Structure formats: C-alpha cells, structure tokens
N, CA, C, O and CB atoms as a CASP TS submission, in Angstrom:
PFRMAT TS
TARGET T0000
AUTHOR 0000-0000-0000
METHOD Language model
MODEL 1
PARENT N/A
ATOM      1  N   UNK     1      31.053 -19.770  -7.111  1.00  0.00           N
ATOM      2  CA  UNK     1      31.219 -18.367  -7.371  1.00  0.00           C
ATOM      3  C   UNK     1      31.949 -17.697  -6.210  1.00  0.00           C
ATOM      4  O   UNK     1      32.825 -16.857  -6.411  1.00  0.00           O
ATOM      5  CB  UNK     1      29.867 -17.709  -7.615  1.00  0.00           C
ATOM      6  N   UNK     2      31.574 -18.084  -4.995  1.00  0.00           N
ATOM      7  CA  UNK     2      32.213 -17.496  -3.827  1.00  0.00           C
ATOM      8  C   UNK     2      33.690 -17.819  -3.760  1.00  0.00           C
ATOM      9  O   UNK     2      34.506 -16.975  -3.389  1.00  0.00           O
ATOM     10  CB  UNK     2      31.536 -17.968  -2.574  1.00  0.00           C
ATOM     11  N   UNK     3      34.027 -19.051  -4.122  1.00  0.00           N
ATOM     12  CA  UNK     3      35.442 -19.449  -4.094  1.00  0.00           C
ATOM     13  C   UNK     3      36.243 -18.696  -5.160  1.00  0.00           C
ATOM     14  O   UNK     3      37.373 -18.274  -4.916  1.00  0.00           O
ATOM     15  CB  UNK     3      35.577 -20.974  -4.308  1.00  0.00           C
ATOM     16  N   UNK     4      35.648 -18.537  -6.333  1.00  0.00           N
ATOM     17  CA  UNK     4      36.324 -17.798  -7.408  1.00  0.00           C
ATOM     18  C   UNK     4      36.544 -16.344  -7.022  1.00  0.00           C
ATOM     19  O   UNK     4      37.602 -15.777  -7.296  1.00  0.00           O
ATOM     20  CB  UNK     4      35.512 -17.875  -8.706  1.00  0.00           C
ATOM     21  N   UNK     5      35.558 -15.750  -6.395  1.00  0.00           N
ATOM     22  CA  UNK     5      35.691 -14.368  -5.945  1.00  0.00           C
ATOM     23  C   UNK     5      36.768 -14.265  -4.868  1.00  0.00           C
ATOM     24  O   UNK     5      37.581 -13.341  -4.885  1.00  0.00           O
ATOM     25  CB  UNK     5      34.344 -13.837  -5.411  1.00  0.00           C
ATOM     26  N   UNK     6      36.773 -15.209  -3.939  1.00  0.00           N
ATOM     27  CA  UNK     6      37.774 -15.206  -2.877  1.00  0.00           C
ATOM     28  C   UNK     6      39.186 -15.328  -3.456  1.00  0.00           C
ATOM     29  O   UNK     6      40.125 -14.718  -2.945  1.00  0.00           O
ATOM     30  CB  UNK     6      37.505 -16.351  -1.887  1.00  0.00           C
ATOM     31  N   UNK     7      39.330 -16.114  -4.518  1.00  0.00           N
ATOM     32  CA  UNK     7      40.641 -16.256  -5.153  1.00  0.00           C
ATOM     33  C   UNK     7      41.076 -14.941  -5.806  1.00  0.00           C
ATOM     34  O   UNK     7      42.264 -14.618  -5.823  1.00  0.00           O
ATOM     35  CB  UNK     7      40.610 -17.386  -6.202  1.00  0.00           C
ATOM     36  N   UNK     8      40.130 -14.196  -6.333  1.00  0.00           N
ATOM     37  CA  UNK     8      40.457 -12.962  -7.045  1.00  0.00           C
ATOM     38  C   UNK     8      40.700 -11.774  -6.114  1.00  0.00           C
ATOM     39  O   UNK     8      41.628 -10.995  -6.333  1.00  0.00           O
ATOM     40  CB  UNK     8      39.349 -12.626  -8.003  1.00  0.00           C
ATOM     41  N   UNK     9      39.871 -11.632  -5.076  1.00  0.00           N
ATOM     42  CA  UNK     9      40.006 -10.453  -4.209  1.00  0.00           C
ATOM     43  C   UNK     9      40.346 -10.791  -2.769  1.00  0.00           C
ATOM     44  O   UNK     9      40.447  -9.900  -1.925  1.00  0.00           O
ATOM     45  CB  UNK     9      38.738  -9.658  -4.236  1.00  0.00           C
ATOM     46  N   UNK    10      40.520 -12.059  -2.487  1.00  0.00           N
ATOM     47  CA  UNK    10      40.864 -12.474  -1.138  1.00  0.00           C
ATOM     48  C   UNK    10      39.610 -12.834  -0.340  1.00  0.00           C
ATOM     49  O   UNK    10      38.516 -12.339  -0.609  1.00  0.00           O
ATOM     50  CB  UNK    10      41.647 -11.369  -0.427  1.00  0.00           C
ATOM     51  N   UNK    11      39.799 -13.705   0.641  1.00  0.00           N
ATOM     52  CA  UNK    11      38.669 -14.193   1.431  1.00  0.00           C
ATOM     53  C   UNK    11      37.996 -13.059   2.202  1.00  0.00           C
ATOM     54  O   UNK    11      36.768 -12.983   2.252  1.00  0.00           O
ATOM     55  CB  UNK    11      39.132 -15.281   2.400  1.00  0.00           C
ATOM     56  N   UNK    12      38.788 -12.190   2.795  1.00  0.00           N
ATOM     57  CA  UNK    12      38.219 -11.094   3.589  1.00  0.00           C
ATOM     58  C   UNK    12      37.403 -10.157   2.705  1.00  0.00           C
ATOM     59  O   UNK    12      36.302  -9.751   3.078  1.00  0.00           O
ATOM     60  CB  UNK    12      39.336 -10.307   4.306  1.00  0.00           C
ATOM     61  N   UNK    13      37.935  -9.815   1.542  1.00  0.00           N
ATOM     62  CA  UNK    13      37.215  -8.945   0.609  1.00  0.00           C
ATOM     63  C   UNK    13      35.933  -9.587   0.112  1.00  0.00           C
ATOM     64  O   UNK    13      34.907  -8.919  -0.020  1.00  0.00           O
ATOM     65  CB  UNK    13      38.100  -8.592  -0.571  1.00  0.00           C
ATOM     66  N   UNK    14      35.990 -10.889  -0.164  1.00  0.00           N
ATOM     67  CA  UNK    14      34.805 -11.596  -0.643  1.00  0.00           C
ATOM     68  C   UNK    14      33.717 -11.605   0.426  1.00  0.00           C
ATOM     69  O   UNK    14      32.540 -11.420   0.119  1.00  0.00           O
ATOM     70  CB  UNK    14      35.164 -13.034  -1.051  1.00  0.00           C
ATOM     71  N   UNK    15      34.108 -11.819   1.676  1.00  0.00           N
ATOM     72  CA  UNK    15      33.122 -11.811   2.768  1.00  0.00           C
ATOM     73  C   UNK    15      32.498 -10.429   2.937  1.00  0.00           C
ATOM     74  O   UNK    15      31.288 -10.308   3.126  1.00  0.00           O
ATOM     75  CB  UNK    15      33.777 -12.253   4.087  1.00  0.00           C
ATOM     76  N   UNK    16      33.324  -9.390   2.868  1.00  0.00           N
ATOM     77  CA  UNK    16      32.795  -8.016   2.977  1.00  0.00           C
ATOM     78  C   UNK    16      31.828  -7.720   1.841  1.00  0.00           C
ATOM     79  O   UNK    16      30.769  -7.131   2.056  1.00  0.00           O
ATOM     80  CB  UNK    16      33.945  -6.985   2.970  1.00  0.00           C
ATOM     81  N   UNK    17      32.193  -8.128   0.637  1.00  0.00           N
ATOM     82  CA  UNK    17      31.349  -7.901  -0.530  1.00  0.00           C
ATOM     83  C   UNK    17      30.022  -8.659  -0.389  1.00  0.00           C
ATOM     84  O   UNK    17      28.960  -8.119  -0.698  1.00  0.00           O
ATOM     85  CB  UNK    17      32.083  -8.334  -1.816  1.00  0.00           C
ATOM     86  N   UNK    18      30.087  -9.901   0.076  1.00  0.00           N
ATOM     87  CA  UNK    18      28.874 -10.696   0.272  1.00  0.00           C
ATOM     88  C   UNK    18      27.964 -10.048   1.311  1.00  0.00           C
ATOM     89  O   UNK    18      26.753  -9.961   1.111  1.00  0.00           O
ATOM     90  CB  UNK    18      29.233 -12.129   0.702  1.00  0.00           C
ATOM     91  N   UNK    19      28.545  -9.593   2.418  1.00  0.00           N
ATOM     92  CA  UNK    19      27.751  -8.957   3.473  1.00  0.00           C
ATOM     93  C   UNK    19      27.104  -7.675   2.968  1.00  0.00           C
ATOM     94  O   UNK    19      25.933  -7.415   3.245  1.00  0.00           O
ATOM     95  CB  UNK    19      28.626  -8.658   4.699  1.00  0.00           C
ATOM     96  N   UNK    20      27.858  -6.882   2.233  1.00  0.00           N
ATOM     97  CA  UNK    20      27.326  -5.622   1.695  1.00  0.00           C
ATOM     98  C   UNK    20      26.197  -5.898   0.705  1.00  0.00           C
ATOM     99  O   UNK    20      25.166  -5.225   0.727  1.00  0.00           O
ATOM    100  CB  UNK    20      28.448  -4.804   1.009  1.00  0.00           C
ATOM    101  N   UNK    21      26.394  -6.881  -0.155  1.00  0.00           N
ATOM    102  CA  UNK    21      25.362  -7.230  -1.135  1.00  0.00           C
ATOM    103  C   UNK    21      24.101  -7.718  -0.422  1.00  0.00           C
ATOM    104  O   UNK    21      22.992  -7.388  -0.841  1.00  0.00           O
ATOM    105  CB  UNK    21      25.882  -8.314  -2.113  1.00  0.00           C
ATOM    106  N   UNK    22      24.256  -8.491   0.638  1.00  0.00           N
ATOM    107  CA  UNK    22      23.108  -8.965   1.400  1.00  0.00           C
ATOM    108  C   UNK    22      22.331  -7.818   2.021  1.00  0.00           C
ATOM    109  O   UNK    22      21.101  -7.804   1.994  1.00  0.00           O
ATOM    110  CB  UNK    22      23.555  -9.925   2.478  1.00  0.00           C
ATOM    111  N   UNK    23      23.059  -6.848   2.584  1.00  0.00           N
ATOM    112  CA  UNK    23      22.391  -5.687   3.189  1.00  0.00           C
ATOM    113  C   UNK    23      21.650  -4.875   2.131  1.00  0.00           C
ATOM    114  O   UNK    23      20.511  -4.460   2.343  1.00  0.00           O
ATOM    115  CB  UNK    23      23.415  -4.792   3.920  1.00  0.00           C
ATOM    116  N   UNK    24      22.306  -4.649   0.982  1.00  0.00           N
ATOM    117  CA  UNK    24      21.665  -3.885  -0.089  1.00  0.00           C
ATOM    118  C   UNK    24      20.412  -4.582  -0.600  1.00  0.00           C
ATOM    119  O   UNK    24      19.380  -3.943  -0.808  1.00  0.00           O
ATOM    120  CB  UNK    24      22.640  -3.664  -1.239  1.00  0.00           C
ATOM    121  N   UNK    25      20.504  -5.888  -0.800  1.00  0.00           N
ATOM    122  CA  UNK    25      19.352  -6.638  -1.274  1.00  0.00           C
ATOM    123  C   UNK    25      18.202  -6.553  -0.280  1.00  0.00           C
ATOM    124  O   UNK    25      17.055  -6.331  -0.667  1.00  0.00           O
ATOM    125  CB  UNK    25      19.731  -8.096  -1.521  1.00  0.00           C
ATOM    126  N   UNK    26      18.507  -6.727   0.991  1.00  0.00           N
ATOM    127  CA  UNK    26      17.487  -6.653   2.023  1.00  0.00           C
ATOM    128  C   UNK    26      16.832  -5.271   2.070  1.00  0.00           C
ATOM    129  O   UNK    26      15.611  -5.165   2.179  1.00  0.00           O
ATOM    130  CB  UNK    26      18.090  -6.992   3.378  1.00  0.00           C
ATOM    131  N   UNK    27      17.641  -4.220   1.989  1.00  0.00           N
ATOM    132  CA  UNK    27      17.102  -2.853   1.995  1.00  0.00           C
ATOM    133  C   UNK    27      16.173  -2.612   0.812  1.00  0.00           C
ATOM    134  O   UNK    27      15.105  -2.020   0.967  1.00  0.00           O
ATOM    135  CB  UNK    27      18.242  -1.831   1.974  1.00  0.00           C
ATOM    136  N   UNK    28      16.576  -3.069  -0.362  1.00  0.00           N
ATOM    137  CA  UNK    28      15.764  -2.833  -1.552  1.00  0.00           C
ATOM    138  C   UNK    28      14.478  -3.650  -1.540  1.00  0.00           C
ATOM    139  O   UNK    28      13.430  -3.160  -1.960  1.00  0.00           O
ATOM    140  CB  UNK    28      16.563  -3.153  -2.797  1.00  0.00           C
ATOM    141  N   UNK    29      14.547  -4.873  -1.071  1.00  0.00           N
ATOM    142  CA  UNK    29      13.327  -5.687  -0.959  1.00  0.00           C
ATOM    143  C   UNK    29      12.371  -5.049   0.037  1.00  0.00           C
ATOM    144  O   UNK    29      11.171  -4.973  -0.227  1.00  0.00           O
ATOM    145  CB  UNK    29      13.666  -7.141  -0.526  1.00  0.00           C
ATOM    146  N   UNK    30      12.878  -4.591   1.173  1.00  0.00           N
ATOM    147  CA  UNK    30      12.035  -3.909   2.156  1.00  0.00           C
ATOM    148  C   UNK    30      11.387  -2.668   1.553  1.00  0.00           C
ATOM    149  O   UNK    30      10.202  -2.418   1.772  1.00  0.00           O
ATOM    150  CB  UNK    30      12.857  -3.526   3.393  1.00  0.00           C
ATOM    151  N   UNK    31      12.152  -1.897   0.802  1.00  0.00           N
ATOM    152  CA  UNK    31      11.637  -0.686   0.183  1.00  0.00           C
ATOM    153  C   UNK    31      10.516  -1.006  -0.822  1.00  0.00           C
ATOM    154  O   UNK    31       9.490  -0.327  -0.858  1.00  0.00           O
ATOM    155  CB  UNK    31      12.775   0.074  -0.512  1.00  0.00           C
ATOM    156  N   UNK    32      10.731  -2.046  -1.633  1.00  0.00           N
ATOM    157  CA  UNK    32       9.728  -2.440  -2.624  1.00  0.00           C
ATOM    158  C   UNK    32       8.460  -2.934  -1.925  1.00  0.00           C
ATOM    159  O   UNK    32       7.352  -2.572  -2.322  1.00  0.00           O
ATOM    160  CB  UNK    32      10.289  -3.537  -3.562  1.00  0.00           C
ATOM    161  N   UNK    33       8.618  -3.755  -0.891  1.00  0.00           N
ATOM    162  CA  UNK    33       7.442  -4.258  -0.172  1.00  0.00           C
ATOM    163  C   UNK    33       6.674  -3.129   0.495  1.00  0.00           C
ATOM    164  O   UNK    33       5.443  -3.129   0.491  1.00  0.00           O
ATOM    165  CB  UNK    33       7.858  -5.289   0.876  1.00  0.00           C
ATOM    166  N   UNK    34       7.384  -2.170   1.066  1.00  0.00           N
ATOM    167  CA  UNK    34       6.727  -1.028   1.699  1.00  0.00           C
ATOM    168  C   UNK    34       5.956  -0.211   0.665  1.00  0.00           C
ATOM    169  O   UNK    34       4.819   0.192   0.911  1.00  0.00           O
ATOM    170  CB  UNK    34       7.761  -0.141   2.418  1.00  0.00           C
ATOM    171  N   UNK    35       6.567   0.031  -0.480  1.00  0.00           N
ATOM    172  CA  UNK    35       5.904   0.795  -1.537  1.00  0.00           C
ATOM    173  C   UNK    35       4.664   0.069  -2.041  1.00  0.00           C
ATOM    174  O   UNK    35       3.632   0.697  -2.279  1.00  0.00           O
ATOM    175  CB  UNK    35       6.869   1.053  -2.699  1.00  0.00           C
ATOM    176  N   UNK    36       4.753  -1.232  -2.204  1.00  0.00           N
ATOM    177  CA  UNK    36       3.603  -2.016  -2.666  1.00  0.00           C
ATOM    178  C   UNK    36       2.482  -1.982  -1.635  1.00  0.00           C
ATOM    179  O   UNK    36       1.310  -1.867  -1.991  1.00  0.00           O
ATOM    180  CB  UNK    36       4.017  -3.473  -2.950  1.00  0.00           C
ATOM    181  N   UNK    37       2.840  -2.081  -0.371  1.00  0.00           N
ATOM    182  CA  UNK    37       1.834  -2.017   0.691  1.00  0.00           C
ATOM    183  C   UNK    37       1.140  -0.658   0.681  1.00  0.00           C
ATOM    184  O   UNK    37      -0.084  -0.582   0.786  1.00  0.00           O
ATOM    185  CB  UNK    37       2.478  -2.280   2.071  1.00  0.00           C
ATOM    186  N   UNK    38       1.920   0.409   0.555  1.00  0.00           N
ATOM    187  CA  UNK    38       1.343   1.753   0.515  1.00  0.00           C
ATOM    188  C   UNK    38       0.428   1.922  -0.694  1.00  0.00           C
ATOM    189  O   UNK    38      -0.632   2.541  -0.600  1.00  0.00           O
ATOM    190  CB  UNK    38       2.454   2.810   0.486  1.00  0.00           C
ATOM    191  N   UNK    39       0.844   1.369  -1.824  1.00  0.00           N
ATOM    192  CA  UNK    39       0.032   1.472  -3.041  1.00  0.00           C
ATOM    193  C   UNK    39      -1.303   0.766  -2.867  1.00  0.00           C
ATOM    194  O   UNK    39      -2.342   1.283  -3.277  1.00  0.00           O
ATOM    195  CB  UNK    39       0.783   0.883  -4.240  1.00  0.00           C
ATOM    196  N   UNK    40      -1.275  -0.414  -2.262  1.00  0.00           N
ATOM    197  CA  UNK    40      -2.504  -1.186  -2.084  1.00  0.00           C
ATOM    198  C   UNK    40      -3.427  -0.575  -1.033  1.00  0.00           C
ATOM    199  O   UNK    40      -4.647  -0.710  -1.124  1.00  0.00           O
ATOM    200  CB  UNK    40      -2.168  -2.612  -1.698  1.00  0.00           C
ATOM    201  N   UNK    41      -2.853   0.095  -0.041  1.00  0.00           N
ATOM    202  CA  UNK    41      -3.672   0.673   1.022  1.00  0.00           C
ATOM    203  C   UNK    41      -4.142   2.096   0.718  1.00  0.00           C
ATOM    204  O   UNK    41      -4.991   2.620   1.439  1.00  0.00           O
ATOM    205  CB  UNK    41      -2.900   0.668   2.310  1.00  0.00           C
ATOM    206  N   UNK    42      -3.622   2.723  -0.313  1.00  0.00           N
ATOM    207  CA  UNK    42      -3.971   4.105  -0.633  1.00  0.00           C
ATOM    208  C   UNK    42      -5.479   4.325  -0.787  1.00  0.00           C
ATOM    209  O   UNK    42      -5.992   5.312  -0.261  1.00  0.00           O
ATOM    210  CB  UNK    42      -3.272   4.520  -1.900  1.00  0.00           C
ATOM    211  N   UNK    43      -6.210   3.446  -1.486  1.00  0.00           N
ATOM    212  CA  UNK    43      -7.662   3.676  -1.597  1.00  0.00           C
ATOM    213  C   UNK    43      -8.369   3.655  -0.240  1.00  0.00           C
ATOM    214  O   UNK    43      -9.308   4.419  -0.019  1.00  0.00           O
ATOM    215  CB  UNK    43      -8.285   2.623  -2.505  1.00  0.00           C
ATOM    216  N   UNK    44      -7.923   2.790   0.660  1.00  0.00           N
ATOM    217  CA  UNK    44      -8.536   2.750   1.989  1.00  0.00           C
ATOM    218  C   UNK    44      -8.179   3.987   2.793  1.00  0.00           C
ATOM    219  O   UNK    44      -9.017   4.520   3.521  1.00  0.00           O
ATOM    220  CB  UNK    44      -8.100   1.495   2.744  1.00  0.00           C
ATOM    221  N   UNK    45      -6.953   4.444   2.668  1.00  0.00           N
ATOM    222  CA  UNK    45      -6.551   5.658   3.378  1.00  0.00           C
ATOM    223  C   UNK    45      -7.361   6.859   2.900  1.00  0.00           C
ATOM    224  O   UNK    45      -7.714   7.732   3.693  1.00  0.00           O
ATOM    225  CB  UNK    45      -5.049   5.921   3.185  1.00  0.00           C
ATOM    226  N   UNK    46      -7.653   6.898   1.606  1.00  0.00           N
ATOM    227  CA  UNK    46      -8.430   8.004   1.048  1.00  0.00           C
ATOM    228  C   UNK    46      -9.857   8.018   1.606  1.00  0.00           C
ATOM    229  O   UNK    46     -10.486   9.074   1.669  1.00  0.00           O
ATOM    230  CB  UNK    46      -8.464   7.908  -0.485  1.00  0.00           C
ATOM    231  N   UNK    47     -10.362   6.866   2.004  1.00  0.00           N
ATOM    232  CA  UNK    47     -11.716   6.773   2.562  1.00  0.00           C
ATOM    233  C   UNK    47     -11.752   7.108   4.044  1.00  0.00           C
ATOM    234  O   UNK    47     -12.828   7.177   4.638  1.00  0.00           O
ATOM    235  CB  UNK    47     -12.278   5.382   2.344  1.00  0.00           C
ATOM    236  N   UNK    48     -10.592   7.317   4.646  1.00  0.00           N
ATOM    237  CA  UNK    48     -10.490   7.592   6.078  1.00  0.00           C
ATOM    238  C   UNK    48     -11.137   6.477   6.900  1.00  0.00           C
ATOM    239  O   UNK    48     -11.902   6.728   7.831  1.00  0.00           O
ATOM    240  CB  UNK    48     -11.145   8.941   6.410  1.00  0.00           C
ATOM    241  N   UNK    49     -10.807   5.244   6.529  1.00  0.00           N
ATOM    242  CA  UNK    49     -11.332   4.056   7.212  1.00  0.00           C
ATOM    243  C   UNK    49     -10.343   3.663   8.307  1.00  0.00           C
ATOM    244  O   UNK    49      -9.132   3.688   8.087  1.00  0.00           O
ATOM    245  CB  UNK    49     -11.565   2.866   6.202  1.00  0.00           C
ATOM    246  N   UNK    50     -10.846   3.306   9.468  1.00  0.00           N
ATOM    247  CA  UNK    50     -10.000   2.929  10.598  1.00  0.00           C
ATOM    248  C   UNK    50      -9.445   1.516  10.410  1.00  0.00           C
ATOM    249  O   UNK    50      -9.938   0.772   9.563  1.00  0.00           O
ATOM    250  CB  UNK    50     -10.791   3.020  11.917  1.00  0.00           C
ATOM    251  N   UNK    51      -8.417   1.132  11.194  1.00  0.00           N
ATOM    252  CA  UNK    51      -7.712  -0.129  10.967  1.00  0.00           C
ATOM    253  C   UNK    51      -8.597  -1.389  10.979  1.00  0.00           C
ATOM    254  O   UNK    51      -8.404  -2.270  10.141  1.00  0.00           O
ATOM    255  CB  UNK    51      -6.658  -0.277  11.998  1.00  0.00           C
ATOM    256  N   UNK    52      -9.545  -1.493  11.894  1.00  0.00           N
ATOM    257  CA  UNK    52     -10.347  -2.727  11.960  1.00  0.00           C
ATOM    258  C   UNK    52     -11.175  -2.937  10.688  1.00  0.00           C
ATOM    259  O   UNK    52     -11.123  -4.022  10.109  1.00  0.00           O
ATOM    260  CB  UNK    52     -11.277  -2.690  13.183  1.00  0.00           C
ATOM    261  N   UNK    53     -11.933  -1.939  10.239  1.00  0.00           N
ATOM    262  CA  UNK    53     -12.652  -2.132   8.973  1.00  0.00           C
ATOM    263  C   UNK    53     -11.712  -2.322   7.783  1.00  0.00           C
ATOM    264  O   UNK    53     -12.050  -3.016   6.824  1.00  0.00           O
ATOM    265  CB  UNK    53     -13.562  -0.947   8.711  1.00  0.00           C
ATOM    266  N   UNK    54     -10.526  -1.700   7.848  1.00  0.00           N
ATOM    267  CA  UNK    54      -9.548  -1.893   6.775  1.00  0.00           C
ATOM    268  C   UNK    54      -9.178  -3.368   6.667  1.00  0.00           C
ATOM    269  O   UNK    54      -9.127  -3.924   5.570  1.00  0.00           O
ATOM    270  CB  UNK    54      -8.283  -1.035   7.023  1.00  0.00           C
ATOM    271  N   UNK    55      -8.921  -3.997   7.810  1.00  0.00           N
ATOM    272  CA  UNK    55      -8.539  -5.414   7.810  1.00  0.00           C
ATOM    273  C   UNK    55      -9.663  -6.262   7.223  1.00  0.00           C
ATOM    274  O   UNK    55      -9.404  -7.197   6.466  1.00  0.00           O
ATOM    275  CB  UNK    55      -8.199  -5.892   9.245  1.00  0.00           C
ATOM    276  N   UNK    56     -10.902  -5.942   7.566  1.00  0.00           N
ATOM    277  CA  UNK    56     -12.043  -6.687   7.029  1.00  0.00           C
ATOM    278  C   UNK    56     -12.167  -6.490   5.520  1.00  0.00           C
ATOM    279  O   UNK    56     -12.441  -7.440   4.788  1.00  0.00           O
ATOM    280  CB  UNK    56     -13.340  -6.252   7.725  1.00  0.00           C
ATOM    281  N   UNK    57     -11.967  -5.264   5.060  1.00  0.00           N
ATOM    282  CA  UNK    57     -12.040  -4.995   3.628  1.00  0.00           C
ATOM    283  C   UNK    57     -10.913  -5.688   2.869  1.00  0.00           C
ATOM    284  O   UNK    57     -11.132  -6.218   1.779  1.00  0.00           O
ATOM    285  CB  UNK    57     -11.994  -3.495   3.372  1.00  0.00           C
ATOM    286  N   UNK    58      -9.731  -5.688   3.429  1.00  0.00           N
ATOM    287  CA  UNK    58      -8.586  -6.362   2.792  1.00  0.00           C
ATOM    288  C   UNK    58      -8.844  -7.857   2.706  1.00  0.00           C
ATOM    289  O   UNK    58      -8.555  -8.478   1.683  1.00  0.00           O
ATOM    290  CB  UNK    58      -7.276  -6.089   3.575  1.00  0.00           C
ATOM    291  N   UNK    59      -9.384  -8.441   3.770  1.00  0.00           N
ATOM    292  CA  UNK    59      -9.706  -9.873   3.767  1.00  0.00           C
ATOM    293  C   UNK    59     -10.753 -10.180   2.709  1.00  0.00           C
ATOM    294  O   UNK    59     -10.634 -11.171   1.988  1.00  0.00           O
ATOM    295  CB  UNK    59     -10.206 -10.325   5.155  1.00  0.00           C
ATOM    296  N   UNK    60     -11.782  -9.335   2.608  1.00  0.00           N
ATOM    297  CA  UNK    60     -12.825  -9.548   1.607  1.00  0.00           C
ATOM    298  C   UNK    60     -12.255  -9.429   0.196  1.00  0.00           C
ATOM    299  O   UNK    60     -12.592 -10.223  -0.682  1.00  0.00           O
ATOM    300  CB  UNK    60     -13.971  -8.542   1.803  1.00  0.00           C
ATOM    301  N   UNK    61     -11.398  -8.447  -0.019  1.00  0.00           N
ATOM    302  CA  UNK    61     -10.768  -8.290  -1.325  1.00  0.00           C
ATOM    303  C   UNK    61      -9.923  -9.509  -1.675  1.00  0.00           C
ATOM    304  O   UNK    61      -9.927  -9.968  -2.817  1.00  0.00           O
ATOM    305  CB  UNK    61      -9.907  -7.027  -1.353  1.00  0.00           C
ATOM    306  N   UNK    62      -9.208 -10.023  -0.699  1.00  0.00           N
ATOM    307  CA  UNK    62      -8.383 -11.205  -0.924  1.00  0.00           C
ATOM    308  C   UNK    62      -9.242 -12.388  -1.361  1.00  0.00           C
ATOM    309  O   UNK    62      -8.871 -13.122  -2.278  1.00  0.00           O
ATOM    310  CB  UNK    62      -7.596 -11.559   0.347  1.00  0.00           C
ATOM    311  N   UNK    63     -10.374 -12.571  -0.716  1.00  0.00           N
ATOM    312  CA  UNK    63     -11.286 -13.667  -1.081  1.00  0.00           C
ATOM    313  C   UNK    63     -11.788 -13.481  -2.508  1.00  0.00           C
ATOM    314  O   UNK    63     -11.826 -14.431  -3.290  1.00  0.00           O
ATOM    315  CB  UNK    63     -12.484 -13.737  -0.098  1.00  0.00           C
ATOM    316  N   UNK    64     -12.172 -12.249  -2.842  1.00  0.00           N
ATOM    317  CA  UNK    64     -12.670 -11.976  -4.192  1.00  0.00           C
ATOM    318  C   UNK    64     -11.599 -12.232  -5.252  1.00  0.00           C
ATOM    319  O   UNK    64     -11.894 -12.779  -6.314  1.00  0.00           O
ATOM    320  CB  UNK    64     -13.162 -10.533  -4.290  1.00  0.00           C
ATOM    321  N   UNK    65     -10.369 -11.840  -4.970  1.00  0.00           N
ATOM    322  CA  UNK    65      -9.286 -12.049  -5.938  1.00  0.00           C
ATOM    323  C   UNK    65      -8.987 -13.530  -6.122  1.00  0.00           C
ATOM    324  O   UNK    65      -8.616 -13.942  -7.221  1.00  0.00           O
ATOM    325  CB  UNK    65      -8.021 -11.315  -5.491  1.00  0.00           C
ATOM    326  N   UNK    66      -9.135 -14.338  -5.084  1.00  0.00           N
ATOM    327  CA  UNK    66      -8.890 -15.781  -5.203  1.00  0.00           C
ATOM    328  C   UNK    66      -9.962 -16.447  -6.040  1.00  0.00           C
ATOM    329  O   UNK    66      -9.696 -17.460  -6.688  1.00  0.00           O
ATOM    330  CB  UNK    66      -8.828 -16.434  -3.822  1.00  0.00           C
ATOM    331  N   UNK    67     -11.187 -15.895  -6.042  1.00  0.00           N
ATOM    332  CA  UNK    67     -12.293 -16.486  -6.788  1.00  0.00           C
ATOM    333  C   UNK    67     -12.217 -16.183  -8.280  1.00  0.00           C
ATOM    334  O   UNK    67     -12.923 -16.814  -9.067  1.00  0.00           O
ATOM    335  CB  UNK    67     -13.608 -15.990  -6.237  1.00  0.00           C
ATOM    336  N   UNK    68     -11.383 -15.241  -8.685  1.00  0.00           N
ATOM    337  CA  UNK    68     -11.268 -14.890 -10.110  1.00  0.00           C
ATOM    338  C   UNK    68     -10.816 -16.022 -10.934  1.00  0.00           C
ATOM    339  O   UNK    68     -10.672 -15.883 -12.149  1.00  0.00           O
ATOM    340  CB  UNK    68     -10.338 -13.757 -10.305  1.00  0.00           C
TER
END
C-alpha cells in the first residue's frame, strides 16, 4: 500500500501522509483512553475518595470482574 501511494503522490508526500496519519491515530487513541479512564473513575471521584483507597478499590473491582 505504501509503495502504491508513493507512486501516486510521490515518496515525500506519502511519508508526510503516513506521519500525519500516525499522529492523528495516536491523538485519538489517547483521547479515547483518557475518556474511558475518566468514565471508570467518576464513581470514585463522586465519593471524594483519596488516591490510595481508590487504588485498592480499583484492584478489588478488577478481581471481582475476573471472577465473573
């Protein structure tokens, strides 16, 4: 695919396009992961629980989900 693209728009253009696509993909994956993390932590934030107990609760939840 890369060679075909390079033939159509030139090697320099293909490299620029690949780099731009990589940056966009990385940005969107980061955004999705951040949103998912915020969604999962929202119930703990609502309880005003500090970080150490949060980590313990998350670990316990993880164990419970694996046992399902």
